[in-house]
Every structure is written in C-alpha cells, then in structure tokens.
N, C-alpha and C positions, 0 to 999 in steps of 0.2 A: 859601660855602667850596667850592673846586674841588679835586677829588681826581683822581689819574691814572686813566685809563680805557683799556681795550684797544680798545674800539670805542664809537661813539656813533651812534645812529640818529636821523635827522631826516626825518620824512615817509617817502618811499620810497627815499631815498638813504642809503647806508652809508659812513661815513668811517672809514678805518682809522687808528689812532694811529701815532705815530712808532715807528721800529724801536728795538729795545733793551729793550723792556719785559720780555722773558723772559731776559735775560742772567743767567747764574748768578754769584753773588758769594758767596765764603766769607769769613766774618769770625770770627776767634777772638780773644777778649779775656781777658787774665789781669790781675788787679789785687790790690793789697794796700793797706789803708787803716787809719787809726787816728784817734782823737779823744780830746780831754780836755775835760771839761765841768764847770762849777761854777755854781751858781745859788742865789739866795735871794730874799727878797721884793722887794728893790729893784733887783737887777741880775742879769744872766746873762752868762756868758762861755763860749765854745766855740772850741777850736782843733783843726784837723784837717789831715791830709795824705793824699795818695793817689798811688800809682804804678801805672801801667797800661801794658801792652804789647798793641798791637793788630796782628794779622797779617791783612792783607787780600789776597785773591788772586782772580783771575778769568782769563779767557782773554787779557786784555790786560796784567795786572800781577801782581806778587807782592812785597809789600813789608811791612816792619814799621814801626809808628809807636809811639814811646814817649811817655809823658806823666807828668810829675811836677808836682803842684800842692799848695799849702798855703794854708789860708784861716783866717779868724777871723770870729766872729759875736759882737757885743756889744750889750747893751741896758741902758738905765738908765731906771727909772720913778720918778716922784715927783709925787703930787697931780695926776694927769691929764697930766703932761708925760712924753713918752717920746722918748729919743734912741737911735738905732740906728746902729751903725758896723760894716758887714759888707763882706766882699770876699775875693778870693783872688788869688794870684799864682803863676805857674809857667811851664813851657815845654813845648812839644810841636811836632812837625813842624818843628823848627828855628826856631820863632818864639816870641814872648813871649805868655803868657796874662795878662790883667789885667782884673779886674772889681771896681770900687770904687763902692759905692752907699750913702752915708750918708743918713739920713732923720731928720727931727724932726717930731713930731706933738703936738698938744695937744687934749685932749678935755674938754669941760664937760658933766657929767652932765645928760641931759635937754635939752640945748641944741644942741650940735653938735660938730664936730671939724674941725681944720685939719691939713693935711699939707704938708710941703715937703721936697724932696730933690733930689739929682742923681745921675748915674751916668756913670762913665768906663769904657769897655770897649774891649778890643783882643784879637783872636784871629786865627789863620790860618783861611782858609775850610776847610781840611782838618780842622779841629777837629771838624766835624760828624761825622767818622768815629767819634770817641770817644763820640758820643751815638747811635750806630747809625743815623744819618740819612745813609747813604752815597748820594752822587749820582754820576752818570756824569761830570759835569764835573770833579769832584775826582779821580776814579779815573784819568782820562786826562790830567790836568793836573799836570805836575811842578813848576810854579811857582805854588803856591797864593797867592791874594791875602791880604794881611794886613788884615783888617777892623778898623775902629776907629769909635767913635761917642761922642758926648757928649749928655747929656739933662738938662734941668732941668724940674721940674714942681712944681705946687702944686695942692691940691684943698681944697674946702670941702664939708662935709655938715651939713645942718640937718634932722634926722629929723622934727621937729615939723611942718614944712611939706613934707616929702618932696623936698627939694632936694639934688642932688649936682652939683657943678661941678668941672671939672678943666681946667687949662691946662698945656700942655707944649710945650717946644721941643726939636727933635731935629736933630742934625747928624751925618751918617755919611760916612765916607770909604772908598774902595775897595770900594763895594758892587757885587757882580757882577750885571750885567744882560745880557740878550740884545739883539742888534740886531733890526731890523725883520723880518728873515728868520727869526729864531728859531733860528739855527744857530751863532752865535759869541758868546762872552762877553767883555765888557770891564768894567773897574772904573770907577765914576763916584762923584760926591759928591752927596748929597741932604740938603736942609735944609728943614724946614717947621715951622710953628706949628699946633698942634691944640687946638681948643676942644671940650669934650664937656660938655653940660648935660643933666641928667635931672631931671624933675619928676614925682613920683608923688602924685596927688590921691586922697584917700579920704574917703568919706562914707557911713557905714553899709554897705550892700551894694555901693555904687557905687565902682569903682576906675577911674582914668584915668591911665595911665602914658605919658610922652612922653620922647623923647630926640632931641637935635639935635647933630650932629657936623659940624665943618668942618675942613678942612686947607688952609692957605695957605702957599705957598713954592715952592721949586725942585723940586717932585716931578713934573716934566713927562715924565720917561721912563716912569713907570708912569701910564698914563692912567686917572684916577679922577675921579669927580664931585667938585666942590668942596665939596659938603655932602650929607648925607642925613639923613632923619628916620625915626623909628620910633614907632609909637603902638599902644597896647593899651587897649581899652575893654572892661571885663568886670564881672560881678557875682559876689560871693562871699558865701556864707551857708549856712544849714542848711535842709533840707527835712524836714518831719515831725519836727523836733527830733532827728533822728538822722543824716541824710545830709548830708555836706559837699558843697556844690554850687558849681560854678564854670562860667561860660559867658560868651563874649564874642567879639570880633573884633580881629585885629591887622592892622596895615598898615605897609608900608615904602614910602618914596618917595625918589627921587633925580632930579635934573635930567638933561637930555640931556647926554651926554658921549661922547668918542671911546672906543669899546669896545676894551679891551686884549685881547691874545691870551694863551693859556696853552700851555706846552710840557710834556707829561708826560715827555719824554725828559730835560729839564733840571730838571723840577719848578720852573719859574720863569715869571713873567709878562714880557711885552714889548709894546712899542708896535706895534700892528697897522696903524696909519695908516688905519683904516677911517673911514668917515663917521660923524659923531656919531649916536648912537642917539636915539630919542625918549625922552620922560620915562619912567623906569622906576618901576613900582609893583607891589605884590603885596598881596593881601588873603587872610586865612585866618580861618575861623570855627571855634569849638571849644566843647566842653562836656564836663564830667567830673563824676562822682559818686563819692564815697568814703565807705565805712562801715568803721570799724576798719581791718583790713589789706587790704580789698578795694577796688579802684578800677576803674571803667569809664569810657572816654572815647570821644568821637567828634570827628572833625575833617575839615573840607573845606579842602584846600589850594589856593591859587591860584584863589580864587573869581572873580576878574576874567576867567578863561578862559571863563566862561559867556557873556559878552557881547563879549569882545574877542578877535577871531580872529588878530590880528597876534602873531607870536612875539616875545617879549622876550628879549634877551641881556644877561647880566651881564658875560660875556667872550665873545670871538669863538668861534664853533663850539660853545658850550655854552649851549643855550637853556634858558630857565626851563621847568620841568616842566609838563606839562598839568595841568589841574585833576583832583583825585582825592579820593575820600571814603575815610576811614580809620576803622576801629573797633578797639578793643583793650581787653584786661582785664589786670590785674596783681593779685597778692595775695601776702601773706607769712603 
C-alpha cells in the first residue's frame, strides 16, 4: 500500500514530492437523510434517501455540488439460501449515480458455502468529493469523467479443508489514468479476469496459510505482476497452560514485472516504462504471547535484507523498507 509522502530518502539522496501537497482546501458538507426499515426472521427490507450539498473552495475554485440519492436493501433467507437485492440510484455533479449489486448465496452447515453475484456501477469522477476524497485532478477539471463498470463473480468456501476460491471478471470504462509523464489524465477501458485461491492447513499447533492471485486481461496501463503468492507458516498454542502463543514466518513473492510509478499529486499510478524489476520477495518473522488482556509481540520485518543488499521496489521511487526489529505491548 502506497500513501502520499512529502519527501522520501534513499541512501544519501533526497527526492522532493510533487508540488501541491500543502494546498489548502475547504470542504463544507450539509446533508439530510432518512430511512424506513422492516425485518423479521425470513427477510429484511430497508429504504433510504439522502440529500447533500458540498461547498468546495480553494485558491483555484469555489463551487457547490449537490447530491440526491435513494436506495434499497433487501434480503431473503430460507434453509441456508440467501438472496440479496441491494442498490441505489441518484444524481450528482450533473451525472447519474447507479449502483446495483444483487447476490445469491447458499450455505450448508459444516460443509461449505457458495456465492454468486454481479454489480453494475456508474458515477462521475467528481463523486469522490462527496466521500471527502478530494483530489486535485477533480478540483481543476470541469469535465469530470463518468466512470462505469460491470463485474461478475463467484466464490466457494469449504471450511473443513480450509479452502477459499473466488473468480471474478471486471470491465471498467472511462477509468482515469496518468500518462507516462505522470502529468495528464485520460480515460481508458480496463478488463481482466481475476482468480484468488486460498488454502489454510491446520494440524494441532501447526498452521500453514497460502494464497495465490492472478489477473489476466487488458490491464496493461497499470503495470502489475501477472500473479503473486503469500504464505504464512506459524505455530499456535498455549505455554504453561496459560499463555496463548503464536510464532512463525510470512513470505510474499511476485515475478519480475515492469515497475509502475506513483504520483502523490494525483494519488494515482501510471506506467513508468522502467525496465522490469527482478523477482520481488519479502520475509517477516514474528512471535506474540497473550495472557488475558495483555499481549507482547516481537517482529523482524524484511528479513531478506540481512543477506540481500539490492534494493527492491514495489513501485518506482518507493523502495521496500530496510530490515527492522519491532517490539510492542498492548493491554485492555
């Protein structure tokens, strides 16, 4: 996860972030909302509406953005079968808001669960203002993009064997991206198929958790590895019949890929056209002890830094942190 930074230090050189990180923005939001709700053992229904007025001002702009939205949430349950019909419709920033995401699931006690659903979504890029996620792109852009997307997914869970699997397809239109210079924004279309498989193996104190994720499709603008894996090998149990104990090692792996760049100014990624990085990996070791409300933990992050002197980058100009040893306590 990459977050905006004012400065970043690499060795003896200091790189200053893009301008604008200190620009003052005033956002005043007023809203009124209401809802009606009814529920019993077999079903639930909820209907709601919201009106909001956002006043956004800075040294570049001073404008008001109104929003009126109404939505519904419905669920029906019967012998392990659950049907959900949720969504909302409205208007803001001169564009339509639409989010419709029905879902069906079936659960067999002690065996597993199946989920299937889809989602249709549309909103202007300026709608992020209403979520207090104000970006400079939208503040300076009078012609906000109308974002739209469609998603279909299905998942399977079998707790007895620790298996979770999910397959989803995504298609998005008018997705704002930066060019290779990281200075201008254009809308593009993206489509991909994602497969996420998790397997958690348990035997007495022994736990071995694994995850494999791959994305295949036209996601070439955002340079990402075609797949990555995460693994966690650890022991869980009690010491002296009183202390809850956990200790192990976690590892992340990804193949070599063209490292993307990140712009704090636009809070967005873009293709840096850099040479492919070498295989990315990270190792962490950890241990924790807990008794009642008191917990003590120790962790060494980026263990591979002890023997690997080459700096690894997940995105351009943001290196993986050096190895470090952490101690902590918490209590209630």
